[in-house]
C-alpha positions in Angstrom: 2.9 21.2 -8.1 -0.1 20.7 -9.4 -0.4 16.7 -9.1 0.6 17.7 -5.2 -2.4 20.0 -5.2 -4.3 17.5 -6.5 -3.3 14.7 -4.4 -3.8 16.7 -1.1 -7.9 17.7 -2.8 -8.1 13.6 -2.6 -6.8 13.2 0.6 -10.4 12.9 2.6 -11.3 10.7 0.0 -8.9 8.4 0.0 -9.1 8.3 4.0 -12.8 7.2 3.4 -12.0 4.6 1.5 -9.7 3.0 3.2 -11.7 3.3 6.8 -14.7 1.5 4.6 -12.0 -1.2 4.0 -10.9 -1.9 7.1 -14.2 -2.4 8.2 -14.9 -5.2 5.5 -13.4 -7.9 7.1 -15.0 -7.5 10.2 -18.3 -7.8 9.1 -17.7 -10.5 6.5 -17.9 -14.2 8.0 -14.9 -17.0 7.9 -15.5 -19.1 5.3 -15.0 -21.9 7.2 -17.2 -20.6 10.2 -20.2 -20.1 8.0 -23.5 -21.6 9.6 -24.7 -24.8 7.9 -27.4 -24.3 4.9 -29.0 -27.1 3.7 -27.4 -27.8 -0.2 -30.3 -30.4 -0.9 -31.5 -29.7 -4.2 -28.8 -27.2 -5.3 -27.6 -27.9 -8.9 -24.4 -26.2 -10.0 -23.2 -26.6 -13.7 -19.0 -26.6 -13.4 -17.1 -26.2 -16.5 -13.3 -28.1 -15.4 -9.8 -27.5 -18.1 -6.8 -28.5 -18.0 -3.5 -26.5 -17.7 -1.6 -28.7 -20.0 -4.0 -29.9 -22.0 -5.8 -26.4 -23.4 -8.3 -28.7 -25.7 -9.5 -30.4 -22.6 -13.2 -29.4 -21.7 -15.9 -30.8 -19.4 -19.2 -29.5 -18.2 -21.2 -31.5 -15.4 -24.2 -30.3 -13.5 -23.7 -31.7 -10.4 -25.5 -31.4 -6.7 -23.6 -30.3 -3.5 -21.3 -32.7 -2.7 -22.3 -35.0 -5.0 -18.9 -36.9 -6.9 -18.1 -36.1 -10.6 -15.4 -37.5 -12.4 -12.7 -35.5 -14.2 -11.2 -37.3 -17.6 -11.7 -40.9 -17.5 -12.5 -41.6 -14.0 -8.8 -41.0 -12.5 -10.2 -37.9 -10.5 -13.0 -37.4 -8.5 -14.3 -34.3 -7.6 -17.2 -33.2 -5.6 -18.2 -29.4 -4.4 -18.0 -29.0 -0.4 -18.8 -25.3 -0.3 -20.9 -22.4 -2.0 -20.2 -19.1 -1.3 -23.0 -16.2 -2.6 -20.5 -13.4 -1.9 -17.0 -14.6 -1.9 -14.4 -12.2 -0.6 -10.5 -13.3 -0.3 -8.2 -11.3 2.1 -4.5 -10.3 0.8 -3.7 -13.9 2.9 -6.0 -15.9 0.6 -8.7 -16.3 3.2 -11.8 -16.6 2.3 -15.0 -14.5 3.3 -18.4 -14.7 3.1 -19.3 -11.2 2.9 -23.0 -11.3 2.6 -26.1 -13.4 2.1 -26.6 -11.9 -1.6 -25.3 -13.6 -4.9 -23.1 -10.6 -5.9 -19.7 -12.7 -5.9 -21.1 -16.5 -6.1 -18.3 -19.3 -5.8 -18.2 -22.8 -5.3 -15.3 -24.9 -3.7 -13.8 -28.0 -5.6 -12.3 -30.4 -3.8 -10.7 -33.2 -6.0 -9.6 -36.5 -4.9 -7.3 -39.5 -6.5 -7.4 -42.7 -4.5 -8.9 -40.8 -1.7 -6.0 -38.3 -1.5 -6.5 -34.9 -2.0 -4.8 -34.0 -5.3 -6.1 -30.3 -5.4 -8.7 -27.6 -3.8 -9.7 -24.1 -5.5 -13.0 -21.8 -6.2 -14.9 -21.8 -9.5 -16.0 -18.7 -10.0 -19.3 -17.4 -11.3 -18.2 -13.8 -13.0 -14.8 -14.9 -14.3 -14.2 -15.1 -18.7 -11.9 -18.3 -17.3 -10.9 -20.4 -15.1 -8.1 -19.4 -12.2 -5.5 -21.8 -11.9 -3.0 -20.7 -9.0 0.5 -21.9 -9.7 0.6 -25.6 -8.4 -2.9 -26.4 -9.5 -3.7 -28.6 -12.9 -7.3 -28.1 -13.1 -9.3 -24.8 -13.6 -12.8 -24.2 -12.8 -15.6 -22.1 -14.0 -19.4 -22.2 -12.2 -21.4 -21.3 -15.6 -24.8 -21.7 -13.6 -26.5 -22.5 -10.2 -29.6 -23.0 -8.8 -29.4 -22.9 -4.8 -32.0 -22.6 -2.0 -33.9 -19.5 -1.2 -31.9 -18.3 1.7 -29.6 -16.1 -0.6 -30.6 -12.9 -1.3 -30.2 -12.2 -5.1 -28.3 -9.5 -6.1 -29.7 -6.3 -7.8 -30.1 -6.0 -11.5 -27.3 -3.8 -12.8 -28.9 -0.6 -14.6 
C-alpha cells in the first residue's frame, strides 16, 4: 500500500515529464532537413577504433568533407554532417534539437572504392566509440572548432 501512495503522488510529475518529452520532436529539426551551413574553416579531431583489432587507434585532424584514410588507405572516410545538439529518436532517426553545443556529434561516412562501407556518428561526450552491430569502425569526436553560428553550451556548475 505504501508503494501505491508514493506512485500516485508522483503521477502529476510523470504526466509533466511525458508532456515535455512528447513536445521535443516537434521543436527539433530532422537532421536531413537542416539548413545549409558554411563549414569552411571547421576543424575536427576524430579518434578511430576497430572492433576486431582492439589495439588499433588512429587520430586525425580534418576539415568538414575532407577525406582521411583509415589504416593502410583501404578505407576513405569524411565528415558529412555536424550536429551541435544531436537527439536520436527510438526509431534511430537523428534530430537537431537546437543550435546550442549541448551534444555535438559528427556524421562520418566510410567508403571503399566509392562503395559505402559504413555511416555512423562520432559522439563528443561519450567515453568510448559507439559500435552498432554491423559496424567494424567506431569513432569519437575528441575536439572541434566550428563556426560562430552555434551557441556555446553554458558551463556546468
